[in-house]
C-alpha positions in Angstrom: -0.1 -0.2 0.1 1.0 3.4 -0.3 2.6 4.7 2.8 1.3 8.7 1.4 -2.3 7.2 1.7 -1.5 5.6 5.6 0.5 8.5 6.9 -2.8 10.5 5.7 -5.4 9.3 7.4 -6.4 10.1 10.9 -9.2 7.3 11.5 -8.7 3.5 12.3 -10.3 1.8 9.5 -12.2 -1.4 9.6 -12.5 -4.0 7.1 -16.2 -5.6 6.5 -15.8 -8.7 6.6 -19.7 -9.2 5.9 -21.7 -9.0 3.1 -22.7 -5.0 3.4 -24.9 -3.5 1.2 -25.5 0.3 1.0 -28.4 2.1 -0.6 -28.8 5.1 -2.0 -31.4 7.1 0.1 -32.4 9.1 -2.9 -32.8 6.4 -4.8 -33.9 3.5 -2.9 -31.4 1.9 -4.8 -28.6 -0.4 -3.9 -25.8 0.9 -5.4 -22.6 -1.6 -4.3 -20.8 -2.9 -0.8 -18.8 -1.3 1.9 -15.4 -2.2 1.4 -14.6 -0.4 5.0 -15.7 2.2 6.6 -14.0 4.8 9.4 -15.6 7.1 11.5 -14.9 9.5 9.1 -15.4 8.0 5.3 -16.4 4.6 4.1 -15.1 2.6 0.9 -17.5 1.5 -1.1 -17.4 -0.9 -3.6 -20.0 0.1 -6.6 -22.0 -1.6 -8.6 -23.5 1.3 -11.1 -22.0 4.8 -12.1 -21.5 7.9 -9.3 -20.9 11.4 -10.1 -17.2 12.3 -7.6 -17.6 15.4 -5.8 -20.9 15.4 -5.7 -23.1 14.4 -2.1 -24.8 11.3 -1.1 -27.2 10.0 1.9 -26.5 6.4 2.5 -28.3 4.6 4.5 -26.4 0.8 5.8 -26.8 -2.3 8.6 -23.9 -2.7 11.1 -24.3 -5.9 12.8 -21.8 -6.2 16.2 -20.2 -10.0 18.0 -23.9 -10.4 19.0 -25.8 -9.9 15.7 -27.4 -6.8 17.3 -28.0 -4.7 14.3 -28.0 -1.6 14.2 -28.6 1.2 10.8 -26.5 3.9 9.7 -27.9 6.9 7.6 -24.6 9.3 6.4 -24.1 12.1 4.1 -21.5 12.1 2.4 -18.8 13.1 -0.2 -18.1 11.6 -3.0 -14.4 12.1 -2.8 -12.7 10.0 -5.8 -13.2 6.7 -8.3 -11.1 4.3 -9.8 -12.0 0.7 -11.6 -12.5 -2.5 -10.5 -10.9 -5.8 -11.4 -15.0 -6.9 -12.5 -16.7 -5.6 -15.7 -18.6 -2.2 -14.2 -17.7 -2.2 -11.2 -15.5 0.8 -9.1 -13.6 1.5 -6.0 -15.4 4.2 -4.4 -13.8 6.5 -1.1 -16.5 8.7 0.6 -16.2 11.0 3.2 -18.3 11.3 6.0 -20.8 14.2 5.9 -23.4 13.9 8.7 -25.1 11.6 10.9 -27.8 11.1 12.8 -27.8 11.9 16.2 -26.1 8.7 18.7 -24.6 6.8 15.4 -20.8 8.3 15.2 -20.6 7.2 19.1 -22.3 3.2 18.1 -19.4 3.3 14.7 -17.1 4.3 16.3 -17.5 1.3 18.9 -18.2 -0.8 16.3 -15.0 -0.2 14.6 -13.0 -0.8 18.1 -14.6 -3.9 18.5 -12.6 -6.9 19.9 -11.9 -9.3 17.6 -12.3 -6.2 14.6 -9.4 -6.3 11.1 -8.3 -2.9 10.4 -6.9 -1.8 6.7 
């Protein structure tokens, strides 16, 4: 991995091992799957084109080790995208702009949970 990218990250990124579909709240359509997440952004494997430097309202559900599921609704800015190995897919990096009350604390607990894998 590029060292300059690692050095510029301020938040720990947790790899998402299970399938987590991400929904565009404005269109109510699945746009991709979560790759990894921090308390300030996420990596998405998108299955449809999105526009760089645009704002999106995303929602998805995470589950803790006990299986308790919690939904997240996040305002996000699409910073960059790169073609993935599979045709029609792209890796996309989002920066969070807003989370609903209490969700940031819940997300941080999930990121820091015992047994989590970081990238």
